N, C-alpha and C positions, 0 to 999 in steps of 0.2 A: 453465524460462524463464518470465518474467513475461508476462502477457497485457496488451494495450493496453485501457485503460478510457476511456470517454468519457461525456459527459453523457447520451448516448442509451442506452448499455448498462449504466450503473452500477446502476440499480435491479435489473435482471435478474441480473447477474453477482455483485453484492456483497450487496445488501440481501436478496435472495431465496435466497441460497446456503445450502445445508444443511451446508456446511463452514466452518471459520474462514477469514477473508479478511484478507490484508495488502494495503493500498493505499498505494503510494508516490506522494505528491504532489510533483511535480518540474517543472522547466523547463529548456529547452536551455541557457540562459545561466548556470545555477546551478552553480558549481564544486563545492560540497559534494554536490549531487545526483549529479554524475558520480562522485564518490568512492564513494558507496554503491550505485550502479547495478549493479556486478558482484555485490555481495552479494545484492541483490534477485533477480537472475536465478538465482544459485546456489540460493537458498532455494526459488525456484519449481521448480527441477529436483529438489531433495532432498525436497520435500514434495508432489510430484505425486501426486494421488489422495487426499491427506489434507487439503490446504488449497488455497485459491485465492490466487495471488500476482499482483497487477496494478500497473500504473503509470498514473497519470493526469497528463497534461500540463496544468498549471494555466493556461497561456496560451491553449491551444486549447479548454479545457473549464472555464471559470470558474464555471459554474452549480453544480456539485458542490462546488468549492472554497469558494464563498461559503456554501453550505448548511451545510458543516461547519466554518466559521470558520477556514479555513486562512489564516494571516497570514505564516507563515515557512515556507520550504522549505529542505531537504527536511523534510516531515512525513510520518511513516508512521503510518497508523491501522490498528488491529487490530479487526476486526469479528467478532462471534459472534452468531448468530441475528438478523442484521440491525441490531444495535446496536453502537456503538463500545464496545469493552471495554478498550482500552489505546491508548497512543500514544507515539511517540518523535519529538521535535522536534530537528532538527539532525543532522549527521553523527555516526555512531557505529560501533562495531565490529559485525561480523556476529553475534558471540556474543550481543549484547544483543537483537538482533531475533529470533534463534532462541529464546532463553529466553522472550521474551514470547509467541511463537507457540506454543511447547510447552505453556504454561499453559492455552491455549485448546483443545487437542486432547482 
């Protein structure tokens, strides 16, 4: 299951994480965001203990979205050691997200 990320907890849970992190930037009104949401939650369960998987609602938390230049959603950023290591813009297959995450493990 994915954790809920906010402007307030992003630094602690993502930037300071000692594990790779996937952040799904999404919004309630975004159809493609709803398409990948089940994948994000499945990956969160499958990689529990090995990676952190979170979702950040860009409408409620635009500070982080602005900081990372998120202009299209869904955008999934992959972090390693507090830095963006990879990204996926737009809806995609679960396999594509898993492959990018596995490269960071």
